[in-house]
N, C-alpha and C positions, 0 to 999 in steps of 0.2 A: 505496501500501500504507499508505504514511505516512500519506494523508490517510482514507483507512477507520480506520484507528486512533486517529483524533484523534475523530473522529465517534462510534465508540465510547464514548471515552470519555467525548465530550460528554453522548451520549444516556445514558449509567450515572451521570454526574454530574447531570443532570436529573429523572431517576428518582430517584435518591438524595434530592435535595432534594425533591422530590415524597411521597418516602413520610417524611422527617423531617416535613413541615410536616403533614403527615395524623396520624402519631403524637404532633405537639406540641397538633394540634387534637384530637383523640381524651382526650389525658394531660390537658390543660385542660376537656375537657368534663366529667372522670371529677373532676377537682379541685375544679371547680365545685359539683358536685352533692354530692360528700362536705363541703367547707364547709355546704352547706344543709343537709346532716342530720347533720354534728358535733355536736351536744347538742341533747337536748329543751329545747323553751323553759321560760323560769321562767315562774309561775302564781302573779302577786301578787295578795295578797286582807288583808295586811295592810301597818301602815305600819314595823313593825320589817323584814319579807320588802321593803319599797319602798326603805328605807334600807340595806340590802345591795345589792341590785342595783343600786340607784345608785352605791356604791364602784367595783363592775364596769366600769359603763358610763363611769365618768368615768376610769379608768386606761383603755380602751378610746378614747374620742377625745383622750386626751391625745398621742396618736400619731396619730391619721387623725380628723378631725375634720367627719365626717359620719356621723349614724342615717338609717335608715330608720323614714316614718311611715303610720302607719295605725289608722283606727277604726273599728269595728264596736255598730250598735243596734240598737233592736227598731224595729216601728211597731206605735200601736193599728191597731184594724179598722177604723177610717177613713180609714186612710194617715197619719194624724200620726206626723210620727217621735219618736220619745221620748230623753232625756235618751239620749248617748255611753255604753255600759255598758263596752267595752274600747280601751283602749289599746295597740296594739304598736308593740314600736321593737327595732331589730335593729341592732349597729355591724358595722364592716368586718371584727373576726374570727369574724363568725358570731353570736356570742352576741345572743338575743332576749327578750324580755322581751312579758310579756301582762298588762299592769297593769287588773284588775277594778275598774273605777273605781265600778260600779257597786255596791261592797260596801266604796267608804270613800268616808271624810266630805269634805268639802271643805276643812277647815280640818285634816285627818291627814294632806295630802298634803305631802308634802317640799320645804323650801324647794328642795333640791337636784335635784328635778324639776322645779319653778318657773326655776331660773335656767338649767337646759340648753335646754330648751322658748323661753326668751326670749331668749337668747343669740344676736344673728344671724350671730355666729362661727363659727357647727358650725351645717353644713348640714341641712336634714330634707327626705329626701328622697322622693319618693312620685310614682304619678298622682291626682289630686285635691286635693294634700296643702296645698293653700290652702280648701279648702272644709274639708278635715278639720280646721283650723286654726280655722277660725270658728266649727265646729262645738264646737270644746275651747271656746272663747274662753264662748260664748252659754250653754252647760250647765254648766260646772265651774270657769267664769273665769280659765283659762290661758291666757298670751299667747304663741302660738307665731309666732317672729320666723324669717327662713333660710330661708324653705320654698323650697322647686326644685322643679316641677312637672317630670318623668324629659319628659314630651310635648318638653316647650319644648325641652330637652336634645338629643333627638332629631331635632326638627324642623329646628335646626339643621346637627347633625354629620353625620346620617345619609346617605350618598353618594347620588344624586339616584337611580339604576337600582334604587332599595329602595325610596324614595318611595311607590310603588305601593302596596306593600306596607304601609305603615303606615297602620292603622287609629284606633290612640289607647289602648284598652285595655293593661290590664296584660296579659293574656293574648297579646295581641300584640307584645308585645314581647319578652314571654320568648320567644316562637317565633323573633323577627327578632333575638333578641343573643344567648340561649344554647342557642336549638335544643331547648327545652322545652316540651312541654305540661302546662298548669295543669290542673288537676282544678278549675274553680267550680260546684259545684253550688248551684243554688239553695237546696232542700233545706235546704245548713247553711249559706249565707251570708245567708239569710231565718229562718234559728231562732232558739231564746230564746239571747240573748247575755246574757240578766240570769238564767238558771237557777241555780241554787241548785251545781250542780258542772257547768262543762263538759264537753260528751263528749270524746272521742278525735280525731273527726272535726273536731266543733268548734279542738280546741287546733292541729290541723296543720292546717289552714284558714287561723286567726290569724296564726300564724307563719312561714307558706308566703310570704304576701302580701308581710310585709316583707324577709323574706330572699331574695327574689327581685327586689324591687326597688332591695334594694342590692345585688347578680348585677351588674344590669342598671347600674347607675350605673357601678360599676369596673370593667365591659365596655365601657363606653361610653368612660371614661379611658381605656384601657387600651389600647385602636383610636388613641385620637387621639393619646396621650403617648408610646405604646409602651413603656412602665414603668409598673408600682405598688411604688414602695421599701417594703419595710418599715419605715423610719421616714422617713418621706417630708419632705423639706429644702425650704425656701424655694423653691428653683427649681421645683421639684414644687407645689406651692402655687401659686404663679406662675400655671401651666398651666392647675392647674384652674379658678382666679378668672378668666384670659383665655377658658375656655372657657362661665362663667358668667354672665358680666359684661351685666351689664342684662336676666338672668331669675330672679333672686331675690325674692322677695316680691310677684312677675308673676299675675292670673289665668288660667293659658290658654284659650283660645279656638282650637276651630276655625276654621280659614280656611274654609270652609263655614259655620259662624256669623258669620262676621266681616262675610260677604256679602250675609246674611239681614239684620240686625240690626243698630244700633249703639247700643248699651246705657251708662249712666251709672256703668260700673265706675271705681272707685278703682282706680289701679295704681301701685305703690308703688319705685322704682328707687334704692337706695341715697339720694343728697340731692335727686334728682329725683323730684315730681312728676306723672302725666300723667292727666287728667279730661278728658269729654268737655265741649267747648268750651259747649256749650246747658247745659250747669250749673252751677247756681250753688253747687253743694257745693265747699265748701273750694277757694273762690275766690281767691287771693290780693290783696292791697290793692294800688289802683294808684296809692295817695299817702299820704304820711306818716302814722301813726297819729297821734304828740305834733308838734306844733308849738308848744308850751312859750313860746306866747305868757302874758301875765302879765293879773293882774285885780287895781285894789287899790281899796281902801276909800278916800270922799274925805277920811281922814287919812291916807291914803299908806301905810298895813299892808297890807303883800301877804296878799290871799284866795286864789290858787289859781293854778296855771297852767292853761291851755287852748287848744283849737284857733283858730286864728288866723277861724277863719269865725264861730267864738261869741264871739271877743272886738268884733270887726266890728259883729256884729247891736247889741249893746249903742250904738254911736257911729251906727250907719243910726238908730235907735230914739229916739234923742236923749238917751239915761238916760247915756251915755258919753263920755268925751271923750279921745282920743287923745292921749299923754304921752310915747312914746317909739317909735321904728321898730325901733329893734335893741338889748335884743329888743322885738319889736313888745306895746308896755302900754297899756291903755285905763282910765280912775282914773273910777270910777262917781260919779253925781252924788245917789247917794242911798244910804240907810246900810243896806245889804243887814238883811234878817231873822236868816238863818243863818250868820254871823258863825264860823269855822272854832273848832272845839272841841276834842277829845280827837283828837291824832293829827294835828292838824292838820298838823305838818311836813311828815308824806309828801305830801300835797297842793302843796308850794310849792317841789318840786323839780321840777329837766328829768329828764324820763326819756329813753332812749337809743330811737332805734327798728330795736330787733331780736331775734330771738327771743331770750325769758330761759333756754331751754334750752342750747342749743348756740351761742347769739352769733351766728346765722346774719343778716346784716340785708339778703340782696336781695332778700327771700320771705317776707311773715307775714300772719298774720290773727288777729282777735281772740282772744282763748280764757278765757271765763267761769269758772271756778274752781268757785264754785257755778251748777251747768246752771242755766239761766232758767224747767226745767221746774220745777223748787223754789222758786226765786227768787220768781217771777211772785205766790205766793199767802203770800207775805211779809207783815206788816203796809204801807200805805203809804208810811211814813214810812220807813221800813227796804229801802224798793225805791230809792229816790232816791241818789243819790249815792254809787255804789259801783264806781267807776273802779278802787279799790284791786283788787279779785278779778274785775278784767278788762285780761289781760295779752296780749301778743305772741307767738305760737309760728312758726314754721315748718310749713312744710304736711308734715311727715315727723310732727315731733316735736307736733304737733297732732293728729295720727291714733291716733298712739300715745298720745297723751293720753287721746284721747275712748274706747278700748279698755279703759284703765283703769278711766276711768268709770264704761263698762259691768259692772264686776265691783260696785264701791261699790252701784250703784244695783240690782243684782238683789241686795245685803244688805238694800238697802230692803225692798226686795216681801217678803223673807221675814221683816225684822224688825216691819213693821208690818202686815202682810197687807193689802198694797196692791197689788192684781196690775195689772202693766204694759198697758194700754188698747191693747186687740186686739181679732182677731174673736168672741172670747166675752166680750170686758169693753169694750164698747165704748159709748158713749151713744147713738149711733142703730145699727141692724141691719136688714138685707133683709128685706122677707116675703116667703117662697119662692113664697105663689102670684101675688103680684106682679109677681116677677124671673120665673117661668114664662110668667105672660100676655104679658110687655113681649117674651122670647123670641120666643113665638108671632107677636106684631104684628110685629117685625120682617123674622122668616123670610115670612110675608106680604108684607110690601111689598119685600123683594130678589125674591119670586115677578111682581109686577104688573111688577119696571124688566127682571126678565131671564127669567123663565117658566120654570124652568127643574124647578119641583115637579111631582110626577104630581098628577091631581086627587085620589086618594082622601084625598094629606099635606094637602092645601090646608082640603077639609073634615073632617081632625081638628085644625089647627091656628083652624081657622074657629070650631070647638067648644068648643077651650080658652077662647077667647073670649065667646064666647056664653055659659058656663057662669061664666066671671069676672063678667060685668056683669049674669049674669040677664036675657040678654034672647035672643029667637028670631032675629034674624037681626042678621049682622055689615057693617058698610057701612064705606066708605072713610074716612068720620068717626073710627068709633071704632080702626082698625088706628093712623092715624094719630095721636091722643088715648092711643091706648096705648103709642106708642113715647115718646113727650112724656114719658108718668109718671112720675112720681117712687117708685122701690120700697122708701125707705128708711120706719122706725118709730122712735119712742122704744122704746128695751130696756129692758122692765122689771128686767133683772137686774143693770143698770148702778151699781157698786158705787163712784162717781166718779173721776175722773186719779187715774194713781197719785203726784204733785205733791203736788194739793191733798188726798187725804188722808194721805199721809206729814205733809205742814207742818200740819194739823190737828191730828192726835198727837201732835208736835214742840212744838207752841206750850202744852201742856197739862203737858211737863215742864218742873221746875225747871231753869232757865235753856236750857231747848230750846231757841232757835235760836243761842244763842254755841258751845252744843254742836254742834249742826250745823255751823256755818261752820265752826270749828274744823277736824270733823271732814274736810272737803274740803278745805281751804287745806292739813292735813297729807298727809292722803292724796297731794299735787301735789307737796308738799319731798320725801316717801320715794319715791314712786316714778318719778317726772322729775329727781328729783336738779338739779333749776335750778342753774347758774351764773352765772347776768346779772339775779338781781332784781333791779328797785329796792331802795339801802339800806335803807328804811324800811320796807319789805315785812314784814307781820308775822301770824302766824297769830294775835294776840290784838289783832287788828286792831278797835278802835272797841268793845272788848267793856272792861266793869269790872271793875275787881280788887275790888271788894266783888261780894259773892250777892248776885244779888235780880233781878227781874223782866227775864226777857232783853230785852223791849219799852224797858227806859232803854240800850240801846246808844246812843253817843254818834253 
């Protein structure tokens, strides 16, 4: 009798727990839906509205340092993407904003928005969020750091028995984590995001994506940490940090695509950078940059510090004599024509082998403060001895600095009407008729080897070649010649390279090259805030203090 009573109690208890769990699940689901629909999204089309919204967002992220991010854009008839028209953001409180970038000028974007996007301490979550970050940079000069692709987080923390359901899209994640089905209508998704007024469907669609992305992130965190406090403490953020470790600012690649291809994608993980070893891009130096060897004139005057290999070259050529091993010093046997002039002291000091921004000493590469695409078009005498504008940066700092360079570069495109070389502004273009003929020849060549084409298709391809070469019959030699044929021809609409056109115009301006150099140097100081610059490094290096021809730079 007692055992039966105990059994009844156990069954009743289990039923109670099951019912409580079910009710809690229903309550949490209703609570999440309510939060996603709590308030209408704020549509922003003016600078004042953006400033007000950023104040509210700043208040939210002071408690929970995460925002969700997404972008929308239009496409041309030929499929080319237009600039991002809409930037969507949402906070953990359910506050969402739709920023209509197509109605805001680049210079009118608030500094608070730029700082928010650039702050790596604030996570930006979403699906393919790093792709959106690249679009914002290319289209609007907005640098976005701290990007976390939700698919990384899902793949790391989703139980193995559920991984078969994971296909990677936002709708798929919403079904897995929120038990919600999203309305992803192609008519809305591919609609006109640059319209004078967004439709209600567009507004709902735009807000839905970022609100759902935020809820998915919160649900993943809740399942892992079993709590999401109203006022997150350090232990909570340590837990979130552990969950996301090694995933921030990393491009997501599906396991299938990783098996199919091995691309040269640059990935940034805090202070570690991983790239395809077959690529020379962003390849760190294997030896010291600065050896701080000395060259001195016949009268003993110090000329400069230099690489040991350069100093040894003078000795090997018999035009210099080694006078000291520590530091390695070579005295020239001739009077050099280019004795140090203005700002000579910079070239006489020892320089440290470290990143001038953060001080990192174990990995660094050369950074051209004035990019080579512009410097190469300077007058010949101004291209020489420009080591002042070559500094050392670690890999993460170099990548960030390059992103800032792209902003200045885009400004120069607009200021000097100098389009960047691309498919429409290239010195050479592909002749479509030649491309068509070569493609036909390649198909015929493959057919001869594998015999997979029907006779009708072979006749069509031979007809393409016969028409192209204006002949009645196509033989094997014609096919082979067409396969190796160059399809490029001069582009009559080519406007000249971007760098060449910019510098040609700059040199016509009063003190143009001086101002141009100062612009790049000042940009580096303001954006990167280097803490370990060589002592005598200067924005005004080699620039005369008096007005005059820029070519008189020392």
